[in-house]
N, C-alpha and C positions, 0 to 999 in steps of 0.2 A: 435401313442404316440410320434414319432419324426417329424410327419405332423405338429401334434398340436402346439409341440414345435419351428417348424421352424416359422408355422405361428403368434406367438408370440412376435419372436425375429424381424420378418417384419414389425410388427404391431407399435412396440417400434422403431423402425430406423424410417417410414414414420410420425410416433408421433413427433420425432425428428426434422425430418427434414421441417418441413412444419406446424408450431403450428399457431391454430385458431388465428385468425385478433382479434378476441374480448379480447384472451388473452392479445395480443399484444398491443392493446388503454386499458385495464387495465394496464399494466406496464408503458406505457406512460404517462397513468393518473399519477400511485404514482410516475414516477420521476419530472412532474411538480409540485405535490403536497410537495413533497419535495422539490425542486428547491426554493418553496415560504418560508415554513419554515425555511430552511436553508440563506433565506437572512433577514428573520425576527430574526431569533436567532444571527445572525454575525456569522455564521459558514463559508461563505464564501462574497467575496466581486462581485460586479456588474459582472464583466470578469470570477469571479472565477463560478459564477452562470451560466452565457452562457455556460462557457466551460463545466460544470457541466449535464447542459444539452444535449448538444450536445453526449456527453461521458455516459451519463446512457441511451439516447436514442439509440444511437447508439448498446450500448449492448440490448437491450430489442429487437430491429429490426433484429440484428444477432442471440443472444440464446434464448430469450424470458425470462419468469420469471426464469426460471430454472439457467440460468448465471446473472440474475441481483440481485436476492437475496444473494449472497455469496459478489457479491459489493456493495450493500447497507449494508449489513451486518459491511463490513470495513468500509463505510462512516460513519456510525452512531456512532460507535464505536469510531473513531477515531477523531471524531468531539467532543465527550460527551469527552474523552482523553482529548482533547488540552484544552478544557473549563475548565476542573477539579484544582481546588486549581490555579487561574490562577493567582492571585494574589502573591502569595508565588513565584510562577515561575517568574512571570515578579520582585519580590527582588532579585532574583539569576542572571538575565538577560536570561534566560531559556525558556519565552515562546516566543509564535509565535509571529510576528507584526500585527499592525491592529487588536490587543484586542482578536485573533487570527483568525480572518478572511482570509480562506484559497482562495490565488489567481490562476487566470490561468496557472502559471505555474505548481503549485503542483499537479492542478487535471489534466495535460496532464504528467506530469511526474509518475504519480500510474494509468493515466487510458490508456494513449496509447500500451502500450503493451498488456495489455489485449483483447483491438479491434482488433491488426493483428493477435494477435492469433486466437480469432474467426473468423476472415477474412481465416485465414488459415485452419481453421475448417471447416467452410463452401466450402472452392472451393476447398480443399484435400480430405474431405471425414473420413479423421481421427480422429477416439476419441483421440488419441495422443494429438492432439492439447488444448484438452479439460484441457486434464493435466495439459499441458503449462499453460492454462487460471489461471485455479487453483493456480498454482504454484504463478503464479506472483503475484495473489491477498494476496496469504498466505504470502508470503513474505515483501508485502507492509501491511498489519495489523499487523504485528510482529513488525514490524520496526518503525512505527507510536506509539504502545502502548507502545513499548520498550523505547523510545524517550521520549513522555509524562507522562507517569508515572516513568521511569524509574530516572529522574531528581529531583524527590521528595525521593529519597534514603536518608537515613539521614547521609550516609557518603558517600565521593567525590566520582565519579567515576576516574576510572582509566584507564590508554588508553590501549586499546587490543592489540596494538602491541607491549608494554612495560608496563607491567603492575605494573611496579614497580613505574612508575611514574602517582601520583596526578593530576589530569584537573579540570577544572570547570565545573562545572553542564551547561550538553546542549553542551558542546566539542563535535564536530566531532572526532567518535572512542575512545570518551569516554564509559567505561561500567560499572554497575552497577551489584549487586544481582536482586534487585527489577527490571533491565530493563532485566536481564537475564530472570526471569520468566515469565515478560509479552510477551518476546520471544518466548516463549516456549507454553504459555497458551494461547495466543492472536490466532495463526492458528490454535492451536485445537477445541477454538472455534469456527471458520471459517467451519472446517474440518467436524463438526458437522452439519452445515449447510449445508453443501454440501451433507451431506449422507441423512439427511433429504429428500431436495428437488431432489435428486435423479442425478447428474448431473453425475459426472462420476460413473463408476460402481463398481470398487474394492476398499478396504481399502482408503478411503476419508480423515478420520480423522488422520491415520499415516500420508500418504502423505502429507497431509497440515502441519503437524506439523513439521516432518523435513526439507519441503522445506522452509517453513515460517521461521524458525531457522536459515537454512543456508543462506537465503535470510539476516537474521540480520547480521548475521557476515561480508558477504561481505557489505554489506553497512558501515560495523563499520570499516572494514578494509580498502576498498578505502577512507573514512572519515579521518582516522590515517592518510593516507602516502600522498594524492595526492590530496587533496580536499582542495580549495583556504581557506586560514586562514587569518583573518589579524589585525593589532593592532592601535586603536586609540591613535593615538600621544598624546591630550590633559590627558584621564582620564587613558592609559596603561591598557587601557580593550580591551581581546581578542573578538574580533566577525568572523561572517562569513559574514556580510555585507559590502560591499565596503564604506560605510557612516554609521556611528556610528548612536545613539539612540539619542546621545544628537548634534547630526547636523555637528562632524567632520569628514572628509574625511580621510580615513582610508590607512594603507599601509599593500600591501601583505609582509606575513612575512613567508609563508608557502605556498607549493602546487601550482596548476595552475591558474593564474586568471579565465578560461575558466569553469574551475569544480564548477560546482555551485551544491551546495544540492539537488535541485531538480533532474540536473543531473544526479548527483552517486543517485536519486533514479531510475529514466529512466532507467538507469543503471541496478541497481540490477533487476528491475522488469525482463528486458531481461535476464539476463542470470539465474533470476532463474528460469523464463517460461523455455527457453530451457534446463536446468536440470531437471525440471519436465517430460518432454517429452520426454530425456534421460533414467530416470528411471521409467519411463511407458512402453518404450519398452524394458527395457530390464527385469523387474522385474514383471512386472503386465501383 
């Protein structure tokens, strides 16, 4: 009996370390097809497409479909949420620019650390890095959906570090009830996908939900306190861009000019991934 159990464990490890070529071809085909659909639907611009192909292809080659499907879940749900009631978001000046098409900066902000964690898993052989990978994506899906759906909240958001202060929809660091709900349920959905594909062995739903919600909080706190915020001298509107939608050069009123939203996302992804590693080491 013990010998049979040993053989099962070894077989599982061999399968994980050496996925078949056919599976990788299928995965790369999905990445390519998804890229074409994304460009047609204007989910990404041309450089965003190229970056997405590199990120998606790297994940397939490093982790096979088991690792790619959670990332695909994040990408599809985030893209659909970005387009959700886009005109209404635009009226609030809370919509993504370029019609919601994501650029290369956003792709790498959410895709770089997951690739790093998969490389560490391959090199070091510890499953803890797979937990870090899941945690990083959980944070990204929680943050993206809480932002894109949260801006539709019927009441103005409040600053997470000073909840008595109301801010405009889409302001970094602003939180709402609808945003909090999405920050909880979005990583829960991702955890379900991780469980179905069997990427990690223990408590993926609870793990993904906890780390994803934490990552969303980290993003909001950094955004509220240190992310660059500008004001348009012509419209008196607050924005995260150095050039306002009206074409006027904006002035920095808070934070560091180098700390953009994409860099905050990158930091959040890395910090949450490392937290996921620690949690898996201590409790799983």
